[in-house]
DRENTIVO-554911 format. One record per residue: residue number from 1; residue in one letter; x, z, y of N, C-alpha, C in turn. Coordinates in steps of 0.02 Angstrom, whole numbers, plus 50000, padded with zeros to 5 digits. Layout:
! residues N
NUM  A  X  Z  Y  X  Z  Y  X  Z  Y
...
This chain:
! residues 407
1  X  44524  49798  49577  44594  49805  49598  44600  49809  49674
2  X  44564  49763  49709  44566  49761  49782  44537  49826  49810
3  X  44483  49851  49778  44452  49913  49801  44500  49972  49794
4  X  44537  49973  49738  44585  50028  49726  44641  50026  49779
5  X  44665  49966  49794  44718  49959  49845  44692  49983  49913
6  X  44629  49964  49929  44599  49985  49992  44593  50060  49996
7  X  44574  50092  49940  44566  50165  49938  44634  50200  49948
8  X  44685  50173  49914  44753  50201  49921  44776  50196  49993
9  X  44764  50138  50023  44785  50126  50092  44748  50174  50140
10  X  44682  50182  50128  44643  50227  50170  44664  50300  50162
11  X  44676  50321  50100  44697  50390  50087  44763  50408  50121
12  X  44806  50358  50127  44873  50371  50156  44870  50391  50229
13  X  44812  50378  50262  44806  50394  50333  44766  50459  50345
14  X  44740  50489  50292  44697  50548  50300  44738  50611  50316
15  X  44707  50656  50355  44736  50721  50367  44786  50725  50423
16  X  44799  50670  50459  44848  50670  50513  44814  50693  50578
17  X  44850  50730  50619  44821  50758  50680  44809  50703  50732
18  X  44764  50717  50779  44749  50668  50832  44809  50655  50876
19  X  44851  50708  50886  44912  50699  50926  44959  50649  50895
20  X  44964  50649  50829  45007  50601  50795  44981  50530  50805
21  X  44915  50522  50803  44885  50456  50815  44899  50431  50886
22  X  44892  50477  50935  44907  50457  51004  44982  50441  51012
23  X  45023  50480  50979  45095  50467  50982  45112  50399  50951
24  X  45076  50381  50898  45085  50316  50867  45064  50260  50915
25  X  45008  50269  50950  44986  50219  50998  45037  50208  51054
26  X  45063  50264  51081  45114  50260  51133  45176  50224  51107
27  X  45196  50240  51046  45255  50209  51016  45245  50134  51007
28  X  45184  50115  50988  45168  50043  50980  45174  50006  51046
29  X  45145  50035  51099  45148  50003  51165  45221  49996  51188
30  X  45259  50050  51180  45329  50050  51201  45369  49998  51162
31  X  45361  49996  51096  45400  49950  51055  45379  49878  51064
32  X  45315  49866  51076  45292  49798  51088  45327  49768  51149
33  X  45340  49812  51198  45372  49788  51259  45447  49783  51255
34  X  45477  49814  51204  45550  49813  51199  45571  49746  51170
35  X  45572  49695  51212  45583  49627  51189  45655  49604  51197
36  X  45692  49632  51244  45758  49605  51259  45811  49628  51208
37  X  45802  49689  51178  45854  49717  51136  45873  49674  51076
38  X  45825  49645  51038  45845  49603  50982  45883  49540  51002
39  X  45876  49520  51066  45909  49459  51089  45965  49474  51139
40  X  45985  49538  51144  46034  49557  51195  46101  49522  51185
41  X  46125  49519  51123  46190  49487  51110  46186  49412  51125
42  X  46130  49380  51108  46122  49309  51124  46118  49298  51199
43  X  46083  49342  51235  46076  49337  51308  46145  49340  51341
44  X  46186  49388  51320  46252  49395  51350  46297  49337  51332
45  X  46293  49314  51270  46337  49261  51246  46318  49192  51273
46  X  46253  49178  51276  46231  49110  51294  46212  49104  51368
47  X  46181  49156  51397  46158  49152  51467  46210  49178  51517
48  X  46243  49233  51499  46294  49261  51544  46364  49235  51528
49  X  46370  49200  51471  46433  49169  51450  46490  49219  51439
50  X  46471  49278  51413  46522  49326  51392  46554  49300  51327
51  X  46617  49318  51316  46649  49302  51252  46623  49350  51198
52  X  46635  49333  51135  46612  49378  51081  46644  49447  51086
53  X  46710  49452  51099  46739  49519  51108  46707  49557  51167
54  X  46689  49522  51220  46656  49555  51277  46587  49579  51257
55  X  46550  49539  51220  46485  49561  51195  46493  49623  51153
56  X  46546  49622  51112  46560  49681  51070  46574  49743  51111
57  X  46611  49736  51167  46626  49793  51209  46563  49820  51244
58  X  46519  49775  51265  46456  49797  51296  46416  49838  51245
59  X  46415  49815  51183  46379  49852  51131  46412  49919  51115
60  X  46478  49923  51125  46512  49987  51119  46485  50036  51171
61  X  46480  50013  51234  46453  50055  51287  46380  50072  51273
62  X  46343  50025  51244  46274  50038  51221  46274  50097  51173
63  X  46319  50096  51124  46323  50149  51074  46346  50215  51102
64  X  46396  50213  51148  46420  50275  51180  46363  50308  51220
65  X  46327  50266  51257  46270  50293  51295  46217  50322  51249
66  X  46204  50287  51194  46155  50311  51145  46177  50377  51115
67  X  46241  50383  51100  46267  50444  51070  46263  50503  51119
68  X  46283  50491  51182  46279  50543  51232  46206  50563  51244
69  X  46162  50513  51249  46091  50527  51259  46061  50567  51203
70  X  46079  50551  51141  46053  50588  51083  46077  50661  51085
71  X  46141  50670  51101  46169  50738  51105  46135  50778  51161
72  X  46130  50748  51220  46098  50782  51276  46024  50794  51263
73  X  45991  50744  51231  45920  50752  51215  45909  50811  51168
74  X  45954  50820  51119  45948  50876  51073  45955  50943  51108
75  X  46005  50948  51152  46016  51010  51189  45957  51026  51235
76  X  45933  50975  51271  45877  50985  51317  45813  51001  51280
77  X  45804  50971  51220  45744  50985  51180  45742  51058  51160
78  X  45799  51085  51138  45801  51156  51119  45793  51201  51180
79  X  45813  51177  51239  45812  51219  51300  45746  51216  51338
80  X  45721  51155  51352  45661  51148  51393  45600  51121  51355
81  X  45611  51100  51292  45556  51075  51252  45554  50999  51248
82  X  45528  50973  51192  45527  50901  51180  45483  50863  51230
83  X  45430  50896  51253  45379  50862  51294  45409  50835  51359
84  X  45443  50879  51395  45473  50859  51459  45528  50806  51449
85  X  45567  50814  51395  45621  50767  51381  45592  50697  51369
86  X  45539  50693  51329  45509  50629  51314  45482  50594  51377
87  X  45448  50632  51419  45418  50603  51479  45471  50576  51527
88  X  45520  50617  51544  45570  50595  51593  45616  50540  51565
89  X  45631  50543  51500  45673  50492  51469  45642  50423  51474
90  X  45579  50417  51452  45546  50352  51453  45532  50327  51524
91  X  45512  50373  51568  45496  50353  51636  45556  50324  51672
92  X  45612  50359  51670  45672  50336  51705  45701  50273  51672
93  X  45702  50271  51605  45729  50212  51571  45687  50149  51586
94  X  45623  50158  51599  45581  50101  51617  45605  50067  51680
95  X  45620  50106  51731  45646  50078  51794  45717  50048  51784
96  X  45756  50079  51741  45824  50054  51728  45822  49986  51693
97  X  45774  49978  51645  45768  49913  51611  45749  49857  51660
98  X  45705  49873  51708  45687  49823  51758  45748  49802  51798
99  X  45790  49851  51815  45850  49836  51855  45904  49798  51818
100  X  45903  49800  51751  45955  49769  51711  45960  49693  51722
101  X  45904  49661  51740  45904  49588  51749  45948  49566  51807
102  X  45963  49612  51853  46003  49594  51912  46078  49604  51900
103  X  46097  49626  51840  46167  49636  51823  46191  49575  51785
104  X  46246  49544  51808  46269  49483  51774  46344  49481  51764
105  X  46379  49536  51778  46451  49538  51766  46466  49580  51704
106  X  46524  49568  51674  46543  49604  51613  46548  49679  51626
107  X  46585  49700  51677  46594  49771  51690  46529  49803  51713
108  X  46490  49766  51752  46425  49792  51773  46379  49804  51714
109  X  46381  49758  51665  46338  49764  51606  46359  49824  51564
110  X  46426  49835  51559  46451  49893  51521  46424  49958  51551
111  X  46430  49965  51617  46406  50025  51651  46331  50033  51646
112  X  46295  49976  51654  46222  49977  51651  46198  49999  51582
113  X  46227  49973  51529  46206  49991  51462  46222  50063  51446
114  X  46279  50087  51471  46297  50157  51462  46245  50203  51494
115  X  46225  50186  51554  46175  50226  51591  46107  50223  51558
116  X  46084  50161  51543  46017  50153  51514  46010  50190  51448
117  X  46059  50183  51404  46053  50214  51338  46063  50289  51341
118  X  46102  50314  51390  46109  50386  51399  46042  50418  51416
119  X  46001  50382  51454  45935  50407  51472  45884  50393  51417
120  X  45883  50331  51392  45831  50310  51344  45835  50349  51279
121  X  45896  50362  51254  45901  50393  51188  45897  50469  51189
122  X  45886  50500  51247  45866  50570  51248  45797  50576  51213
123  X  45760  50522  51213  45693  50520  51184  45693  50532  51109
124  X  45747  50510  51074  45745  50507  51001  45743  50576  50968
125  X  45790  50623  50983  45782  50689  50951  45718  50724  50972
126  X  45696  50710  51034  45635  50742  51058  45573  50720  51018
127  X  45568  50656  51003  45509  50632  50966  45510  50658  50895
128  X  45569  50666  50865  45572  50693  50797  45549  50765  50796
129  X  45569  50804  50847  45547  50874  50851  45471  50877  50865
130  X  45446  50829  50904  45374  50829  50919  45333  50818  50855
131  X  45359  50779  50808  45324  50769  50745  45317  50834  50707
132  X  45368  50877  50712  45364  50942  50678  45313  50987  50711
133  X  45306  50979  50777  45259  51021  50815  45186  51000  50804
134  X  45175  50934  50797  45106  50909  50796  45080  50893  50725
135  X  45120  50907  50673  45097  50892  50606  45107  50951  50559
136  X  45066  50956  50508  45075  51008  50457  45133  50990  50412
137  X  45166  51040  50382  45224  51026  50338  45210  50975  50284
138  X  45150  50979  50253  45134  50933  50198  45121  50862  50223
139  X  45108  50854  50288  45094  50787  50316  45152  50758  50356
140  X  45209  50793  50357  45262  50776  50404  45292  50707  50391
141  X  45304  50691  50327  45334  50625  50312  45284  50570  50328
142  X  45220  50581  50312  45169  50530  50329  45160  50523  50404
143  X  45167  50578  50441  45162  50575  50514  45219  50532  50542
144  X  45279  50545  50517  45336  50504  50537  45324  50431  50519
145  X  45297  50420  50459  45286  50352  50435  45234  50316  50478
146  X  45182  50352  50500  45132  50321  50544  45164  50300  50611
147  X  45207  50343  50638  45241  50325  50701  45287  50265  50689
148  X  45323  50266  50632  45366  50208  50615  45323  50145  50606
149  X  45264  50153  50576  45218  50097  50567  45200  50067  50634
150  X  45184  50111  50683  45166  50088  50750  45225  50053  50783
151  X  45284  50082  50775  45345  50052  50803  45357  49983  50774
152  X  45349  49977  50708  45360  49913  50675  45305  49863  50689
153  X  45244  49887  50699  45191  49842  50720  45207  49813  50789
154  X  45235  49857  50832  45259  49833  50897  45316  49784  50888
155  X  45356  49796  50837  45412  49751  50824  45389  49684  50796
156  X  45331  49684  50765  45300  49621  50744  45281  49580  50805
157  X  45250  49615  50853  45226  49582  50914  45283  49563  50960
158  X  45327  49612  50975  45378  49604  51026  45426  49544  51017
159  X  45468  49545  50965  45517  49491  50958  45486  49421  50948
160  X  45429  49418  50913  45398  49353  50903  45372  49324  50968
161  X  45341  49367  51010  45319  49344  51076  45379  49330  51121
162  X  45431  49372  51115  45492  49363  51155  45524  49296  51143
163  X  45526  49275  51079  45556  49210  51063  45521  49153  51099
164  X  45454  49157  51102  45414  49106  51136  45427  49108  51212
165  X  45429  49170  51240  45440  49177  51312  45509  49151  51332
166  X  45560  49165  51291  45628  49142  51307  45630  49066  51310
167  X  45599  49034  51261  45599  48960  51259  45561  48931  51318
168  X  45505  48963  51336  45462  48937  51390  45486  48955  51460
169  X  45510  49017  51469  45524  49041  51537  45593  49073  51547
170  X  45631  49081  51493  45695  49114  51499  45689  49189  51487
171  X  45743  49226  51504  45748  49297  51487  45719  49343  51540
172  X  45711  49320  51602  45695  49366  51657  45631  49406  51645
173  X  45579  49374  51621  45515  49410  51611  45522  49468  51562
174  X  45569  49462  51515  45575  49514  51463  45596  49581  51493
175  X  45640  49579  51544  45662  49641  51576  45604  49677  51609
176  X  45560  49639  51642  45501  49668  51673  45454  49698  51621
177  X  45444  49662  51567  45400  49686  51514  45428  49750  51483
178  X  45494  49751  51469  45525  49810  51441  45514  49871  51486
179  X  45527  49863  51550  45522  49920  51597  45450  49943  51606
180  X  45405  49897  51618  45335  49916  51632  45303  49949  51571
181  X  45318  49925  51511  45287  49956  51451  45315  50026  51438
182  X  45378  50038  51454  45405  50106  51450  45366  50153  51494
183  X  45355  50131  51556  45320  50173  51605  45247  50183  51585
184  X  45214  50128  51563  45144  50133  51541  45137  50179  51481
185  X  45184  50172  51433  45180  50213  51372  45183  50287  51388
186  X  45229  50306  51432  45237  50378  51445  45180  50405  51489
187  X  45151  50364  51532  45092  50386  51570  45034  50400  51522
188  X  45025  50356  51473  44973  50367  51422  44987  50431  51383
189  X  45050  50441  51364  45069  50501  51326  45052  50564  51366
190  X  45068  50562  51431  45057  50621  51473  44983  50640  51476
191  X  44938  50590  51477  44867  50604  51484  44832  50615  51417
192  X  44859  50586  51363  44825  50589  51298  44849  50647  51255
193  X  44911  50668  51263  44940  50720  51220  44959  50780  51262
194  X  44930  50838  51245  44945  50899  51281  45009  50931  51253
195  X  45046  50964  51297  45108  50996  51276  45093  51053  51227
196  X  45132  51055  51174  45127  51110  51126  45195  51143  51121
197  X  45200  51203  51148  45265  51237  51150  45278  51272  51084
198  X  45342  51271  51064  45361  51306  51003  45366  51380  51017
199  X  45355  51419  50965  45357  51492  50972  45429  51515  50976
200  X  45446  51553  51026  45514  51578  51035  45524  51639  50990
201  X  45581  51642  50958  45598  51699  50916  45640  51748  50957
202  X  45607  51786  51002  45641  51827  51050  45673  51889  51019
203  X  45652  51907  50959  45679  51967  50927  45750  51958  50902
204  X  45775  51898  50899  45842  51886  50874  45894  51909  50925
205  X  45950  51938  50900  46005  51958  50944  46045  51897  50964
206  X  46089  51906  51014  46131  51850  51037  46176  51825  50981
207  X  46203  51872  50941  46247  51853  50885  46209  51811  50834
208  X  46147  51832  50819  46105  51794  50771  46089  51724  50798
209  X  46076  51719  50863  46061  51654  50894  46122  51609  50891
210  X  46182  51636  50906  46243  51597  50903  46257  51574  50831
211  X  46245  51619  50782  46254  51600  50712  46207  51544  50692
212  X  46144  51548  50716  46094  51497  50701  46115  51429  50731
213  X  46141  51431  50793  46162  51370  50827  46222  51338  50793
214  X  46265  51380  50764  46326  51355  50731  46312  51333  50659
215  X  46253  51349  50633  46238  51336  50562  46246  51263  50544
216  X  46226  51218  50588  46229  51147  50573  46301  51123  50561
217  X  46349  51154  50595  46418  51132  50589  46451  51158  50524
218  X  46418  51206  50491  46443  51232  50427  46405  51205  50367
219  X  46357  51161  50381  46313  51135  50329  46345  51074  50296
220  X  46383  51085  50241  46420  51031  50209  46376  50974  50185
221  X  46320  50988  50149  46277  50932  50127  46252  50891  50186
222  X  46240  50924  50242  46215  50887  50300  46267  50840  50328
223  X  46330  50859  50325  46384  50815  50349  46395  50755  50303
224  X  46385  50766  50238  46386  50708  50191  46328  50661  50209
225  X  46271  50692  50221  46211  50654  50240  46223  50615  50305
226  X  46257  50645  50354  46272  50610  50417  46317  50550  50405
227  X  46364  50556  50356  46406  50499  50337  46363  50442  50310
228  X  46311  50460  50272  46265  50411  50244  46226  50375  50299
229  X  46199  50414  50346  46159  50383  50400  46203  50341  50445
230  X  46266  50362  50455  46313  50322  50494  46323  50253  50462
231  X  46335  50252  50397  46347  50188  50362  46283  50147  50359
232  X  46226  50179  50352  46162  50142  50355  46156  50107  50423
233  X  46174  50142  50476  46173  50113  50542  46223  50056  50549
234  X  46283  50065  50522  46334  50012  50525  46308  49947  50495
235  X  46271  49954  50440  46243  49895  50406  46182  49869  50443
236  X  46136  49913  50459  46071  49892  50487  46079  49860  50556
237  X  46124  49885  50598  46129  49858  50666  46159  49788  50668
238  X  46186  49765  50612  46208  49695  50609  46149  49647  50620
239  X  46089  49670  50601  46030  49628  50609  46018  49608  50681
240  X  46037  49653  50728  46021  49642  50799  46081  49618  50840
241  X  46140  49617  50810  46200  49598  50849  46231  49534  50823
242  X  46257  49535  50762  46291  49475  50736  46243  49424  50704
243  X  46188  49449  50674  46145  49403  50636  46109  49352  50680
244  X  46082  49369  50740  46051  49317  50781  46100  49261  50799
245  X  46164  49278  50809  46215  49227  50822  46227  49184  50760
246  X  46229  49217  50702  46239  49182  50639  46182  49133  50625
247  X  46121  49153  50640  46063  49110  50630  46073  49042  50664
248  X  46097  49044  50725  46104  48982  50763  46166  48943  50743
249  X  46223  48977  50735  46286  48942  50722  46290  48914  50652
250  X  46260  48949  50603  46264  48925  50534  46206  48878  50517
251  X  46146  48893  50542  46087  48855  50521  46049  48822  50578
252  X  46073  48830  50641  46041  48798  50698  45973  48827  50717
253  X  45962  48891  50699  45897  48922  50715  45892  48937  50789
254  X  45832  48931  50817  45818  48949  50887  45796  49022  50890
255  X  45784  49047  50952  45759  49115  50961  45691  49123  50927
256  X  45652  49070  50925  45586  49074  50892  45594  49089  50818
257  X  45641  49056  50784  45652  49068  50712  45676  49139  50701
258  X  45722  49162  50743  45747  49231  50737  45690  49280  50748
259  X  45648  49267  50798  45590  49309  50810  45543  49312  50751
260  X  45534  49256  50717  45490  49254  50658  45519  49295  50601
261  X  45585  49296  50596  45617  49336  50543  45607  49411  50557
262  X  45613  49431  50619  45597  49500  50637  45523  49515  50627
263  X  45481  49465  50640  45409  49471  50627  45396  49487  50554
264  X  45432  49453  50509  45425  49465  50437  45444  49537  50421
265  X  45499  49560  50449  45521  49629  50438  45465  49679  50457
266  X  45438  49670  50518  45386  49715  50541  45322  49710  50501
267  X  45305  49649  50482  45242  49638  50444  45244  49672  50376
268  X  45300  49666  50341  45307  49698  50276  45299  49774  50283
269  X  45330  49802  50334  45326  49874  50345  45256  49896  50362
270  X  45223  49858  50406  45154  49874  50425  45107  49874  50365
271  X  45115  49826  50321  45070  49820  50263  45086  49870  50208
272  X  45150  49881  50194  45169  49917  50134  45194  49988  50143
273  X  45224  50005  50201  45260  50069  50204  45214  50130  50197
274  X  45158  50131  50232  45115  50191  50231  45088  50205  50160
275  X  45059  50156  50125  45036  50171  50057  45094  50187  50010
276  X  45152  50155  50021  45210  50169  49978  45232  50242  49985
277  X  45236  50266  50048  45255  50336  50060  45203  50383  50030
278  X  45140  50365  50035  45086  50406  50006  45094  50413  49930
279  X  45109  50357  49897  45119  50359  49825  45182  50398  49806
280  X  45235  50391  49845  45297  50427  49832  45286  50502  49838
281  X  45246  50522  49889  45231  50594  49897  45195  50622  49837
282  X  45149  50582  49809  45112  50605  49750  45158  50613  49689
283  X  45208  50569  49684  45254  50572  49627  45309  50624  49637
284  X  45315  50650  49700  45364  50702  49716  45436  50682  49697
285  X  45455  50623  49717  45524  50599  49705  45570  50632  49756
286  X  45627  50656  49733  45675  50691  49777  45698  50645  49833
287  X  45705  50672  49892  45727  50632  49950  45796  50602  49939
288  X  45840  50640  49907  45908  50614  49895  45908  50555  49848
289  X  45862  50554  49800  45857  50497  49755  45832  50435  49792
290  X  45784  50444  49837  45759  50388  49877  45813  50361  49923
291  X  45854  50405  49951  45910  50383  49993  45959  50341  49952
292  X  45970  50361  49889  46014  50323  49844  45985  50253  49832
293  X  45920  50248  49817  45889  50183  49806  45896  50139  49869
294  X  45887  50170  49926  45893  50133  49989  45964  50107  49998
295  X  46014  50147  49980  46084  50126  49986  46098  50064  49943
296  X  46071  50063  49883  46079  50005  49839  46051  49942  49872
297  X  45992  49948  49902  45959  49891  49933  45997  49868  49996
298  X  46023  49914  50035  46063  49896  50094  46124  49856  50072
299  X  46156  49878  50018  46215  49842  49992  46196  49771  49969
300  X  46142  49765  49931  46121  49700  49904  46102  49651  49960
301  X  46074  49677  50015  46051  49633  50069  46107  49594  50101
302  X  46168  49621  50099  46225  49584  50128  46266  49549  50075
303  X  46264  49572  50013  46297  49535  49959  46266  49465  49952
304  X  46200  49460  49958  46167  49395  49949  46187  49347  50005
305  X  46207  49373  50064  46226  49329  50119  46293  49294  50108
306  X  46329  49316  50057  46392  49282  50041  46379  49211  50017
307  X  46317  49198  49995  46296  49129  49980  46265  49100  50044
308  X  46299  49053  50075  46278  49030  50141  46260  48956  50145
309  X  46240  48928  50088  46224  48856  50087  46149  48842  50096
310  X  46109  48894  50103  46037  48885  50107  46007  48936  50155
311  X  45968  48912  50204  45940  48956  50255  45891  49007  50226
312  X  45861  48991  50170  45813  49037  50138  45844  49103  50119
313  X  45911  49105  50113  45944  49168  50095  45936  49220  50149
314  X  45925  49197  50212  45913  49243  50267  45847  49281  50257
315  X  45797  49245  50231  45733  49276  50218  45739  49327  50161
316  X  45775  49307  50108  45784  49352  50050  45821  49415  50072
317  X  45874  49407  50112  45912  49464  50137  45868  49510  50179
318  X  45827  49480  50222  45783  49520  50265  45732  49560  50224
319  X  45704  49529  50172  45656  49563  50130  45689  49623  50095
320  X  45750  49612  50069  45785  49666  50033  45800  49725  50079
321  X  45827  49711  50139  45845  49766  50184  45782  49799  50212
322  X  45728  49761  50217  45664  49791  50241  45638  49842  50190
323  X  45641  49824  50126  45620  49872  50074  45667  49933  50075
324  X  45732  49920  50084  45780  49975  50089  45765  50020  50148
325  X  45746  49990  50203  45727  50027  50263  45665  50070  50250
326  X  45616  50043  50216  45554  50080  50201  45568  50139  50154
327  X  45611  50128  50105  45627  50180  50057  45671  50234  50089
328  X  45717  50213  50132  45768  50259  50158  45752  50294  50222
329  X  45731  50259  50274  45728  50289  50340  45678  50347  50347
330  X  45617  50342  50318  45572  50400  50324  45602  50463  50291
331  X  45641  50452  50238  45666  50509  50200  45734  50535  50224
332  X  45771  50494  50261  45829  50522  50295  45805  50568  50350
333  X  45752  50547  50385  45724  50590  50437  45695  50654  50407
334  X  45659  50647  50351  45629  50705  50319  45683  50754  50295
335  X  45738  50727  50268  45793  50769  50244  45823  50809  50303
336  X  45833  50775  50360  45861  50808  50419  45815  50863  50444
337  X  45750  50850  50445  45703  50901  50469  45699  50960  50421
338  X  45706  50947  50356  45704  51002  50308  45765  51048  50313
339  X  45823  51018  50329  45884  51058  50335  45884  51099  50399
340  X  45847  51077  50451  45849  51110  50516  45818  51180  50512
341  X  45851  51227  50544  45826  51295  50548  45779  51302  50608
342  X  45731  51348  50604  45683  51358  50657  45718  51376  50722
343  X  45701  51340  50776  45732  51351  50841  45796  51310  50850
344  X  45819  51277  50797  45881  51239  50800  45869  51165  50784
345  X  45806  51145  50785  45788  51077  50765  45821  51024  50809
346  X  45824  51039  50874  45853  50990  50921  45924  50972  50903
347  X  45965  51022  50884  46035  51008  50867  46040  50967  50803
348  X  46000  50985  50753  46001  50947  50690  45980  50875  50702
349  X  45925  50866  50739  45900  50799  50750  45946  50760  50797
350  X  45980  50795  50843  46027  50761  50886  46085  50732  50846
351  X  46113  50772  50799  46167  50747  50757  46144  50688  50714
352  X  46082  50693  50690  46053  50638  50650  46051  50574  50691
353  X  46023  50578  50752  46019  50518  50794  46088  50496  50819
354  X  46133  50545  50829  46201  50528  50852  46239  50488  50798
355  X  46224  50501  50735  46258  50463  50682  46240  50389  50687
356  X  46177  50373  50704  46158  50304  50716  46189  50277  50780
357  X  46194  50320  50831  46224  50299  50894  46298  50283  50883
358  X  46332  50324  50843  46403  50311  50828  46410  50244  50792
359  X  46363  50230  50747  46364  50165  50713  46354  50109  50762
360  X  46313  50121  50814  46301  50070  50865  46363  50056  50907
361  X  46409  50104  50909  46472  50093  50944  46517  50046  50904
362  X  46522  50060  50838  46571  50025  50797  46544  49961  50764
363  X  46480  49961  50745  46453  49904  50707  46458  49838  50744
364  X  46433  49832  50806  46437  49767  50840  46508  49747  50859
365  X  46547  49796  50883  46615  49780  50904  46657  49757  50845
366  X  46654  49794  50790  46692  49776  50731  46668  49709  50703
367  X  46602  49701  50698  46575  49639  50671  46593  49578  50712
368  X  46585  49583  50778  46599  49526  50821  46674  49509  50824
369  X  46717  49561  50821  46789  49548  50820  46810  49514  50754
370  X  46782  49537  50698  46797  49506  50633  46774  49434  50632
371  X  46714  49422  50659  46688  49354  50661  46731  49309  50704
372  X  46753  49334  50762  46795  49293  50808  46860  49274  50775
373  X  46889  49318  50733  46955  49305  50703  46950  49272  50634
374  X  46901  49293  50594  46900  49272  50523  46836  49238  50502
375  X  46783  49241  50542  46720  49208  50525  46668  49255  50497
376  X  46608  49228  50489  46550  49268  50466  46558  49291  50395
377  X  46587  49250  50352  46594  49267  50281  46635  49332  50273
378  X  46690  49337  50311  46731  49397  50308  46692  49458  50332
379  X  46650  49449  50382  46610  49505  50406  46561  49528  50353
380  X  46530  49481  50317  46483  49500  50264  46519  49538  50209
381  X  46581  49519  50194  46620  49555  50143  46635  49627  50167
382  X  46652  49634  50231  46665  49701  50258  46603  49745  50255
383  X  46546  49716  50276  46483  49755  50275  46463  49773  50204
384  X  46477  49729  50156  46464  49744  50085  46507  49802  50062
385  X  46570  49805  50086  46613  49862  50069  46584  49927  50095
386  X  46558  49926  50157  46524  49985  50184  46466  50005  50140
387  X  46430  49954  50113  46375  49968  50069  46396  50004  50005
388  X  46454  49985  49978  46480  50018  49918  46496  50091  49933
389  X  46528  50104  49990  46543  50174  50010  46478  50213  50021
390  X  46428  50180  50049  46363  50211  50060  46332  50234  49994
391  X  46335  50192  49943  46308  50209  49877  46346  50270  49848
392  X  46412  50270  49855  46453  50325  49829  46435  50391  49863
393  X  46428  50389  49929  46409  50450  49966  46340  50475  49947
394  X  46293  50429  49935  46226  50449  49916  46225  50483  49847
395  X  46269  50460  49802  46276  50493  49736  46305  50563  49745
396  X  46355  50568  49789  46386  50633  49803  46335  50682  49832
397  X  46294  50658  49878  46243  50701  49909  46194  50728  49856
398  X  46173  50684  49810  46128  50706  49757  46158  50763  49716
399  X  46223  50756  49700  46256  50807  49658  46264  50873  49696
400  X  46282  50869  49760  46292  50929  49800  46225  50967  49808
401  X  46171  50930  49822  46106  50962  49831  46081  50992  49764
402  X  46094  50956  49709  46074  50982  49643  46111  51047  49627
403  X  46176  51049  49645  46216  51110  49634  46191  51166  49679
404  X  46175  51150  49741  46150  51199  49789  46085  51230  49765
405  X  46040  51189  49737  45974  51212  49714  45979  51254  49651
406  X  46034  51244  49612  46041  51281  49549  46071  51351  49559
407  X  46097  51363  49620  46129  51428  49633  46075  51482  49644
């Protein structure tokens, strides 16, 4: 049995290009250093003494910056290529993260987060397009999963170490680590991965190019899909904004305990996601069906939090949403890449990442305002409602795609 599991795990990594492996290494280094983000709401609330509504507004600016960065990253990726966008985005954001430690006012933090995320999230559509350039079509989902594995392995290391550093030395060191690892990661990327330019389709007329660029805005199934990813983001981002506060106020957990919970999330993904995706590929399960299963799990992860008399429910909730994340996120990305037309990938992937950025605008602000007025229980009920709508949209997407394929 153990030998069979080992073989399955080994097979899941075969056939991936060396560029994907280097990209995974760079992603691991970058994510390992991203220590402040999971504790950002706690830092503002407890160290800078912002009110909950103020924390919510800062996270709104975080989301607006993320949305603008994703949009601009998509446009620049189609224009100058993913390679240059990735390098300049990470390099500049590294210096900006170092500077963030010197900002301690509410308005200053709003402006700083807007600027940082506008630069940092140009990276997101670019890295998705790079996966298409550096991997074969049959390996694309596993390539994405390997990069996600590296990111989550970094997430195992980052928050758990960050919790210890915060208790021992405070938050200041985290800003330096965030910035330096961004810079180190992109220097490694520049030397380890050579630029691979996409082939330009110069034979197309201007009218054909304009039609191709506008195609994404006429793609009805894709807009249903964007509604799904938006609601997934609304639910998922609660883990990083309202939940760390809930851990302490409801159960008296420290940053170390919160870090360990994030460690569990990353550990499950590191151990299970790659072989799970490999098995799913062999069974050829439709991406829309996997998105539906993920929606069910996202909903359940917050329904269980309505029972708040036992701290162990936090672990159960985290395990459920982690499985939902493993089932859903690789295949939302795969669905977006499949819908994208050649030469138009940046726009498709920009809208995909912008849907998460839009969620980052509304999720923390709405959650923190509801908590301030009505408490955590009311917020869990609201997020559960979003989960129900998410399930309904995922059923709708399945039916629309099935009808589309039958024509």
